[in-house]
C-alpha positions in Angstrom: -81.2 -106.8 0.6 -84.7 -107.2 -0.1 -84.4 -104.7 -2.9 -81.7 -107.3 -4.3 -84.1 -110.4 -3.8 -86.7 -108.3 -6.1 -84.6 -107.4 -8.5 -83.9 -111.4 -8.7 -87.5 -112.3 -8.6 -88.3 -110.2 -12.1 -86.0 -112.5 -13.9 -87.4 -115.9 -12.7 -89.8 -116.2 -15.7 -86.9 -115.6 -18.4 -84.2 -117.5 -17.3 -85.8 -120.8 -15.4 -84.2 -123.2 -14.7 -81.0 -121.5 -14.4 -80.8 -119.6 -11.5 -80.9 -115.7 -11.8 -79.0 -113.0 -9.6 -80.4 -109.6 -8.6 -78.1 -107.1 -7.4 -78.3 -103.6 -5.9 -75.3 -101.2 -6.0 -75.1 -98.5 -3.2 -72.6 -95.6 -2.6 -72.8 -93.2 0.5 -76.4 -94.7 1.3 -77.7 -94.2 -1.9 -78.5 -96.7 -4.4 -76.9 -95.9 -7.9 -77.6 -99.1 -9.6 -79.8 -102.2 -9.8 -81.0 -104.8 -12.0 -80.8 -108.6 -12.8 -78.0 -110.7 -14.7 -78.5 -114.2 -16.2 -76.1 -116.9 -14.9 -76.6 -118.6 -18.7 -75.4 -115.6 -20.4 -72.5 -114.4 -18.1 -71.6 -117.5 -16.3 -71.4 -118.6 -12.7 -68.6 -116.4 -11.9 -70.9 -112.9 -12.4 -71.1 -112.7 -8.5 -67.3 -112.2 -8.0 -67.0 -109.8 -11.1 -69.5 -107.8 -9.7 -67.7 -107.8 -6.1 -64.3 -106.9 -7.2 -65.9 -104.2 -9.2 -67.6 -102.6 -6.7 -64.7 -102.4 -4.4 -62.5 -100.8 -7.1 -65.3 -98.1 -7.1 -65.8 -97.7 -3.6 -69.7 -99.2 -3.8 -71.5 -101.4 -1.5 -72.9 -104.4 -3.5 -75.9 -106.5 -2.5 -76.7 -109.6 -4.4 -79.2 -112.9 -4.2 -79.1 -115.7 -6.0 -81.6 -117.8 -6.6 
């Protein structure tokens, strides 16, 4: 979760005042993806999309929203 929070902080300067989301995707205990998603660009339901896709791909998502 700490890694997801740190990813989200990377977006602070480019998306303020809109919230940003940091995420880390884990499979079998290994990080396979990490990044940021800007809510302004993808809409407020982005978290739901990440969760659904993660479950379908048997991944564990860690998301932070600021």
